[in-house]
C-alpha positions as CSV (number, residue, x, y, z in Angstrom):
1,M,-1.8,-32.9,-12.7
2,G,0.5,-30.0,-11.7
3,K,4.2,-29.6,-12.2
4,S,7.0,-29.8,-9.7
5,F,8.8,-26.6,-8.8
6,A,11.8,-27.8,-10.9
7,E,9.5,-28.3,-13.9
8,W,8.1,-24.7,-13.5
9,V,11.7,-23.4,-13.3
10,A,12.6,-25.3,-16.5
11,L,9.5,-23.7,-18.2
12,Y,10.6,-20.2,-16.9
13,N,14.1,-20.8,-18.3
14,K,12.8,-21.6,-21.7
15,K,10.7,-18.4,-21.9
16,T,13.0,-15.8,-20.4
17,P,16.3,-14.3,-21.5
18,E,18.1,-15.1,-18.2
19,P,17.8,-18.3,-16.2
20,Y,15.9,-18.3,-12.9
21,K,18.0,-17.5,-9.8
22,R,16.2,-17.3,-6.5
23,D,16.0,-13.7,-5.2
24,E,16.0,-13.9,-1.4
25,R,14.7,-10.3,-1.1
26,F,11.3,-11.7,-2.1
27,E,9.0,-14.3,-0.6
28,L,8.6,-17.4,-2.9
29,F,5.1,-18.8,-3.5
30,Y,4.5,-22.1,-5.4
31,D,1.4,-23.9,-6.6
32,A,1.7,-27.1,-8.6
33,E,-1.2,-26.1,-10.9
34,H,-0.3,-22.4,-11.3
35,G,3.4,-22.1,-11.1
36,F,5.5,-19.9,-8.9
37,C,6.2,-16.2,-8.2
38,E,8.3,-14.1,-5.9
39,V,6.5,-11.3,-4.0
40,G,7.9,-8.4,-2.0
41,Q,7.0,-5.0,-0.8
42,S,8.6,-1.7,-1.8
43,G,7.3,1.3,-0.1
44,K,3.5,1.4,-0.5
45,F,3.1,-1.3,-3.1
46,L,3.6,-5.1,-3.6
47,I,5.9,-6.3,-6.4
48,I,5.8,-9.6,-8.2
49,N,9.3,-10.4,-9.1
50,Q,10.1,-13.6,-11.1
51,L,7.0,-15.6,-12.2
52,A,6.3,-18.7,-14.2
53,G,2.9,-20.1,-15.0
54,D,-0.5,-18.5,-14.7
55,G,0.1,-14.8,-14.5
56,R,-3.6,-14.0,-14.1
57,F,-3.8,-16.3,-11.1
58,W,-0.8,-14.7,-9.4
59,K,-1.9,-11.2,-10.2
60,E,-5.3,-11.9,-8.5
61,K,-3.6,-13.5,-5.5
62,V,-1.2,-10.6,-5.0
63,S,-3.9,-8.0,-5.6
64,A,-6.1,-9.7,-3.0
65,A,-3.2,-9.7,-0.5
66,A,-2.6,-6.0,-1.2
67,R,-6.3,-5.1,-0.7
68,A,-6.3,-7.1,2.6
69,A,-3.2,-5.1,3.7
70,G,-4.6,-1.8,2.7
71,I,-2.1,-1.5,-0.2
72,R,-3.6,0.2,-3.3
73,V,-1.0,-0.5,-6.0
74,C,1.0,-3.6,-7.2
75,G,3.7,-3.9,-9.8
76,T,5.7,-6.4,-11.8
77,W,8.0,-6.6,-14.8
78,C,6.9,-8.0,-18.2
79,I,9.8,-9.4,-20.1
80,R,7.9,-11.2,-22.8
81,R,7.6,-9.7,-26.3
82,G,4.3,-8.1,-27.3
83,I,3.4,-5.9,-24.4
84,R,0.1,-5.0,-26.1
85,A,-1.0,-8.6,-26.0
86,Y,-0.3,-8.8,-22.3
87,I,-2.3,-5.6,-21.7
88,R,-5.3,-7.3,-23.3
89,L,-4.6,-10.7,-21.6
90,F,-4.9,-9.0,-18.2
91,G,-8.2,-7.4,-19.1
92,Y,-7.0,-3.8,-19.8
93,H,-7.4,-1.5,-22.8
94,I,-5.0,1.2,-23.8
95,D,-6.5,4.6,-22.8
96,H,-3.6,6.6,-24.3
97,T,0.2,6.4,-24.9
98,E,3.1,8.7,-24.4
99,D,6.5,8.8,-26.0
100,A,9.0,7.3,-23.6
101,G,12.0,8.0,-25.9
102,G,14.1,5.8,-28.0
103,G,11.1,4.8,-30.2
104,L,9.3,3.3,-27.1
105,L,5.9,4.1,-25.7
106,R,4.5,4.3,-22.2
107,Y,1.0,2.8,-22.1
108,F,-1.8,4.2,-19.9
109,C,-4.4,1.5,-19.4
110,K,-7.8,0.9,-17.8
111,D,-9.8,-2.2,-17.0
112,K,-13.5,-2.7,-17.3
113,D,-14.0,-1.3,-13.7
114,G,-12.0,1.8,-14.5
115,R,-8.9,0.8,-12.5
116,T,-5.7,2.1,-14.1
117,G,-2.5,0.4,-15.1
118,L,0.7,1.8,-16.5
119,C,3.3,0.0,-18.6
120,S,6.6,1.8,-18.8
121,P,9.8,0.7,-20.6
122,S,12.2,-0.4,-18.0
123,F,15.4,-2.0,-19.3
124,R,16.7,-4.2,-22.1
125,Y,18.3,-7.6,-21.7
126,E,21.6,-8.3,-23.6
127,D,19.6,-10.1,-26.3
128,G,17.6,-6.9,-27.0
129,T,14.4,-8.0,-25.2
130,Q,12.6,-4.9,-23.9
131,A,11.3,-5.2,-20.3
132,Y,8.4,-3.1,-19.1
133,F,7.6,-2.2,-15.5
134,I,3.8,-2.6,-15.0
135,T,1.8,-1.1,-12.2
136,W,-1.9,-1.5,-11.5
137,E,-4.5,-0.3,-9.0
138,V,-6.2,-3.0,-6.9
């Protein structure tokens, strides 16, 4: 059985440095079995904003919507520790890295079909958690 929206928000709040606050610039999607995410468009790509639950499910849903709209690139933020684990979780391998300054790396990635992804350091939360901005081809 799935979770209510409030239960997914509580899970989000346990795993992120800042509590969930609805961002009206993005459209909210909710699925009791898979969680929620906010999605918006910036220029020529779709962006997943706040997300709780099954990231692979939401990545595929947003990627499919992008393809249907003729959009070729999507993006999101990863605010969880261990960016390399998330690269693997989403089916990518690191092709090469580049020094991004401050002891951080930018990760150039590819999936099994040769589609590229890029993970770039974005910002740090007050607690020191490093966030990355992630883009991927659809």
